[in-house]
C-alpha positions in Angstrom: 50.0 49.7 -11.8 45.8 49.7 -12.7 44.9 51.8 -15.6 42.0 52.6 -17.8 42.6 51.5 -21.6 41.8 54.5 -22.9 44.9 56.4 -21.7 46.7 53.1 -23.3 45.1 53.0 -26.4 45.2 56.8 -27.1 48.9 57.0 -26.1 49.0 53.6 -28.8 47.5 55.9 -31.7 49.2 58.7 -31.1 52.9 57.0 -31.1 52.4 54.2 -34.2 52.6 50.8 -31.9 49.6 48.2 -30.8 49.0 47.2 -26.6 48.3 43.9 -26.6 45.3 42.2 -25.4 45.5 39.1 -23.9 42.7 36.8 -22.7 43.0 35.2 -19.2 41.0 32.1 -17.6 42.8 31.5 -14.1 45.5 32.4 -12.4 48.6 30.6 -14.2 47.4 32.7 -17.4 47.3 35.7 -15.7 50.8 35.0 -14.2 52.1 34.5 -17.8 50.7 37.9 -19.3 52.1 39.7 -16.4 55.2 38.6 -16.0 55.8 38.9 -19.9 54.2 42.6 -19.6 56.9 43.4 -16.7 59.7 41.9 -19.0 59.3 43.8 -22.0 58.5 46.9 -19.5 55.2 47.0 -22.3 51.8 47.8 -21.1 48.9 45.4 -21.4 45.0 44.9 -21.2 44.1 41.3 -19.4 41.2 40.5 -20.9 38.4 38.1 -19.8 35.2 37.3 -21.5 32.0 36.0 -20.6 32.8 32.6 -20.4 36.2 33.1 -18.5 34.0 35.3 -16.0 31.2 32.7 -15.5 34.4 29.7 -15.6 36.3 31.8 -13.0 33.5 33.3 -11.0 32.6 37.1 -11.1 33.5 37.6 -7.4 37.0 35.7 -8.2 38.6 35.9 -11.4 38.6 39.9 -11.6 39.7 40.0 -7.8 43.1 38.0 -9.3 43.7 39.7 -12.3 42.7 42.9 -10.3 45.4 42.5 -7.7 47.7 40.9 -9.8 47.1 45.1 -12.2 47.5 46.5 -9.2 51.0 44.8 -8.3 52.6 45.4 -11.9 54.8 47.5 -12.5 53.6 48.6 -15.6 50.1 50.3 -16.9 47.8 47.4 -16.8 43.8 47.4 -17.5 41.3 44.8 -17.3 39.2 44.7 -20.0 35.5 42.8 -20.7 36.1 41.4 -24.0 32.8 41.0 -26.2 30.7 41.5 -23.7 27.4 39.7 -24.8 24.6 42.2 -22.8 24.3 44.9 -20.0 23.8 42.4 -17.2 27.5 41.4 -17.9 28.6 44.8 -18.5 27.2 45.7 -15.2 28.8 43.1 -13.9 32.1 43.8 -14.9 31.7 47.5 -13.8 31.0 46.0 -10.1 33.7 43.9 -10.0 36.5 46.4 -10.9 37.0 46.5 -14.8 38.7 49.4 -16.2 38.0 48.7 -20.1 34.8 47.2 -21.9 33.3 45.7 -25.1 30.1 45.6 -25.8 29.5 43.6 -28.8 26.5 43.6 -30.8 28.0 43.6 -34.1 25.8 40.7 -35.1 22.5 42.8 -34.9 21.3 45.2 -37.5 22.8 48.7 -37.5 20.6 50.9 -35.2 20.3 48.4 -32.9 23.8 47.9 -32.4 24.1 51.7 -32.0 21.6 51.6 -29.6 22.9 49.3 -27.3 26.2 50.6 -27.4 24.9 53.8 -26.5 22.9 52.1 -24.0 26.9 51.3 -22.4 28.5 54.0 -23.0 26.3 56.1 -20.9 27.0 53.5 -17.9 30.7 53.2 -18.8 31.7 56.8 -18.9 29.2 57.5 -15.8 32.1 55.9 -13.9 35.4 56.9 -16.2 35.2 53.4 -17.9 36.1 53.7 -22.0 33.6 51.3 -24.2 35.1 48.9 -27.3 32.2 48.6 -30.1 32.5 46.4 -33.1 30.9 46.9 -36.6 31.3 44.2 -39.3 31.6 40.8 -38.8 34.6 38.6 -37.8 34.5 35.0 -39.2 35.5 31.6 -37.3 38.3 30.2 -38.3 36.4 26.9 -39.5 34.3 29.1 -41.9 35.3 28.8 -45.2 34.9 32.0 -46.7 34.9 32.7 -50.6 35.6 36.4 -51.9 31.7 37.3 -51.6 31.4 36.2 -48.5 34.7 37.3 -47.2 33.6 41.2 -48.4 30.2 41.1 -46.3 32.1 40.2 -43.4 34.6 43.0 -43.5 33.8 46.6 -42.1 32.6 49.0 -44.9 34.8 52.4 -43.9 32.1 54.6 -44.9 29.7 53.0 -42.0 32.7 52.8 -39.5 33.1 56.4 -39.8 28.7 56.7 -38.9 28.8 54.4 -36.5 31.9 56.4 -34.5 29.8 59.3 -34.6 26.1 57.5 -34.0 28.0 55.5 -31.0 30.1 57.5 -29.3 32.0 55.0 -27.6 36.6 55.1 -27.3 37.5 52.4 -29.3 36.3 50.7 -32.5 36.8 46.8 -33.7 37.1 46.2 -37.3 36.9 43.5 -39.6 39.4 43.2 -42.1 39.5 39.5 -42.7 40.5 38.5 -40.2 39.0 35.6 -37.6 38.7 34.4 -34.6 40.4 30.9 -33.6 43.7 29.7 -35.6 43.1 30.1 -39.5 42.6 27.6 -42.2 45.5 28.5 -44.8 47.4 31.6 -44.3 44.9 34.7 -43.8 44.6 37.8 -45.7 44.3 41.0 -44.2 42.8 43.6 -46.2 45.2 46.7 -45.7 43.7 49.0 -48.1 40.1 48.8 -46.1 42.1 49.5 -42.8 43.8 52.4 -44.2 40.4 53.8 -45.6 39.0 53.3 -42.3 41.7 55.3 -40.2 41.2 58.0 -42.8 37.9 58.3 -41.7 37.9 57.0 -38.0 39.6 59.2 -35.2 38.7 56.5 -32.4 42.1 53.8 -31.6 41.3 50.8 -34.0 41.2 47.1 -32.6 42.1 43.8 -34.5 40.5 41.2 -33.1 41.5 37.4 -33.8 44.7 38.1 -34.3 46.0 34.5 -33.4 48.1 32.9 -36.0 48.6 36.3 -38.1 52.0 36.0 -39.8 54.3 38.6 -38.0 54.9 40.8 -40.9 50.6 41.0 -41.5 50.4 42.1 -37.7 53.4 44.5 -38.1 51.7 45.9 -41.6 48.5 46.2 -39.4 50.1 48.4 -36.9 52.2 50.8 -38.8 48.6 51.3 -40.7 46.6 52.3 -37.6 45.9 49.3 -34.9 46.3 50.5 -31.4 44.9 46.8 -29.6 45.5 43.8 -30.5 43.9 40.6 -29.1 45.8 37.1 -28.7 43.9 34.3 -27.2 44.6 30.8 -29.0 47.7 31.2 -29.1 48.5 31.8 -25.5 46.0 29.0 -24.5 47.9 26.3 -27.1 50.8 27.2 -25.7 49.6 26.1 -22.4 48.3 22.9 -23.0 50.5 21.3 -25.2 53.5 22.5 -23.0 51.2 20.6 -20.4 50.8 17.5 -22.3 54.7 17.3 -23.0 55.3 17.4 -19.3 52.3 15.0 -18.2 53.7 12.5 -21.2 57.5 12.7 -20.1 56.9 12.9 -15.7 53.6 10.0 -16.1 54.1 9.9 -12.1 53.5 13.7 -11.3 50.6 15.1 -9.0 51.7 18.1 -8.0 50.2 20.6 -10.0 52.5 23.6 -9.5 55.3 21.7 -11.3 53.1 21.1 -14.3 51.8 24.4 -14.7 55.6 25.8 -14.2 56.6 24.9 -17.5 53.3 26.3 -18.9 53.4 29.3 -17.5 56.7 29.6 -19.1 55.4 28.9 -22.6 52.6 31.4 -22.2 55.0 34.7 -21.0 57.2 33.1 -24.2 54.0 33.7 -27.0 53.2 37.1 -24.7 56.7 38.4 -25.0 57.0 38.0 -28.4 54.0 39.3 -29.6 54.4 42.7 -27.6 57.7 42.6 -29.6 56.3 42.9 -33.1 53.7 44.9 -31.6 56.1 47.5 -30.8 55.2 48.0 -27.3 57.9 46.9 -25.6 59.8 49.7 -23.2 56.1 51.9 -23.8 55.2 51.0 -19.8 
């Protein structure tokens, strides 16, 4: 069933689990996410980035995800991931998204607040919740020394101020997480997370969770993370499985046969994440 993310994340925050937010670019990834959610009886967010919206087409990809969400046996929200500007947000609202992120975290504080508040006003008018971000989540290719690593992280007091000033519904925080696969083992700052959780009332979001060890994910959930984004691991499962199948079947030209094991591999990744997020059986 198609729902907004607000009801999902508030329940997750209240009951000590996290909702998985998985990015899609096409029909096959969408199938894998929905099938995993139904198999685990878990709520999910299916995320579409601005790049995926351009690739899949604003008239097509949201329609595919929307129909899948409507027919799903579990609650599903359609989320705009890292919305880069107001125009993209408007496209998402017009095409049926039920959750929006406006990422203005690279801007100075006051500009970030202004951008977020503009989006909040538009989205709340039609009952759609908004996610915002404070702090800068690095890329996996970055070599970050301690002082630079600290500079990228969200400040607890600033998080509290930003939540009050921005009026949004969820907050993405930077606590040592990074987008893409990590070089070396990631080290999340759990003391910082607890400090933020104690000062901020809205549900907290962890981006860049692909590659974070399971035990750290569990610790993050136990300390207040209510939404966790996964993209890279799902795409990696898809591509490596397709390559392996085509290497083993070089004469195969039926895309359905090539995609079938890839969908199964992606579904397995999503199911595993749902388990460690503690959201199985919550749908």
